[in-house]
N, C-alpha and C positions, 0 to 999 in steps of 0.2 A: 503494499499499500505505500503511496506516494501522497503527500500533504502538501498542500498550498501553502504559503508563507503563513497564512493568514490563521488555519491552523494551526501550525507551529508555534505561531506567537501565544496563539491561547493558552497552546499546550504549556508551553513556557512561564505562561505568568501562573499558572497552576503549579507547573516543579519548582518556580523560582522561592516558593513558599518553604521548600524542604520535601522529604520523602512523605510517601501516601502510598494508599491500598485504594482502589477503586472497588466500595460496596454498591453492589447494585440487586436489591431486594425483590423490584418490582420484574411483573411480567407484564407481556400485551394485555392490553383490554379483554380481548376475545380469547386471550391464551386458557385453557383448561384449569379449573382451579385443582386439576394433579398437579400442577409444577409450582403451587403457592406453599413456600415455607411457613410464612406469615414476618411481618416485619417485628412483632417481640422476638423472634428469633433470634433475626440477625442484629437486632440492638443487643442481645444477653452477648452474641458473639462479641461486638466489636468492642461491648463494654468491658470484655475481661483483656483490653489491650490500651490503657488509659495512656501509654505515652505515644501511641502509634496515631499518625495522622490520616484519618479516612476522610473520603470525598466522594458523594453520591450525584449522578446525575437523578435531575428532577425532570420529567416530561408530564405528563397528562395527568398523572395523581394525586402530585405535589400531596401527598403523605407528609406528616410530622416525622423525623428522626433523624432527632436531637444529638445525636451521639455521632453524625458525621458533618464536615461543610457541603452547604449546597451545590450542586453545578447547574444553574438553574437555565433554561433556554438553549441548551447545547443540539445542533445537529448529531446526527450519528457520527458522520465525520468527524466531527469536532469532538466527540467523545471519543472514538478512534484513535484521536492523535494524544487525546489527555493518557487514555490505558497505553499508549505505546511507552509514554515517560514515566509510568506507576510499578510500585514496586511488584505488586501482585494485584490479584483479582480474588473478588468474594465475592458470589451470585449464585444467581439461578441459571440454569439452562437456558440457551438463548441468543441471540445474536453478539452480545458483549463477550460470552466466553468464547465464540469462535473469532472474535476480534483480539484475545488474548493470544488466543491459541499462533494464530497468523502475525503477532507483533513480537512472539516470542516471549510473555509475560506468563509466569507462573501463575495457578489458579486453582481455587479450591470451588467445585460447582456443584451446586446442591439439583440432583435430576426429580428426585422424587422415585413416586414406582409408576410412572407411565411412561417413560423413555429410557431406551436401553444407550447406553453411554456409549457402547461397541457400533452404535449406529452413527450419535451427532456427538459423541464426546472424545477425547485425546488420551491416550496414556499419561502420558505427560502430566496430566492435570488430576488434581484429588478428588475422584467422581466420587458425590453420596446418592445411589442410586439402589433401588430394591432389583438382588440378583433375578428376582421373576418379573418384570415390567409387563404391566398389563395392557399398554397401548390405545387405553381408555382416556378420549376425550369428555367424558361424562363424571358428575364426582362420583367419586371410585373410593368403599372402604376401605378396600385393600391400601391406598395411594395413601388415605386417610391414616391406617395403622403404620405406615411406614414413617411418614413424618411425624408421628407418635412418641416414636422411636429411636428418631433423630434429634438429640439433643445439641443444645447450643455448645458443648464441653467437648463433644466429639468435634465439632467443626472447629471450635478453639484449639483444639490437640492438631489438627491438621494443617491448622493455617500457622502454628506456633513454629516448626522447623521451615516455614518460607521465610517467615520475616527475621526468623535468627541468621539466616544463610544473608539476609539483606543488611543485617545491624541492628533490626530495627526493635529485637525483644531478646 
């Protein structure tokens, strides 16, 4: 991916404030509920790293996420430029996790119980997914059970070595 000078400048402004992790707990409006781990869970992960700077793109949902620095009004390309400068990515399976892979950014990705990371994931990422994904786009008890068993501590433990390798934790 090649970025315009304007996209590079915007990403440079974010990076100039110091090391950071992009956290993206949102999924598209029309995405299945089976991909939504929940804002409170991401919040609990981020709170386990009080000295780490987390930035979060804010798109249409505008939900409060006080433990991160909002990045409001970015295009997807601008967000990709920011991800390229990030030390890590934490978020749901989707466009941002693909961008992290393409840009060589380590990632912890929450797949849940619907999507198989062997299809849309990457082995160099830490992927949290049910070993027997259902593929359902309708609200699914199987997927809900997977998310109920996925604790913020489990995700934080997966993020810790990435942050440590980057000198952040």
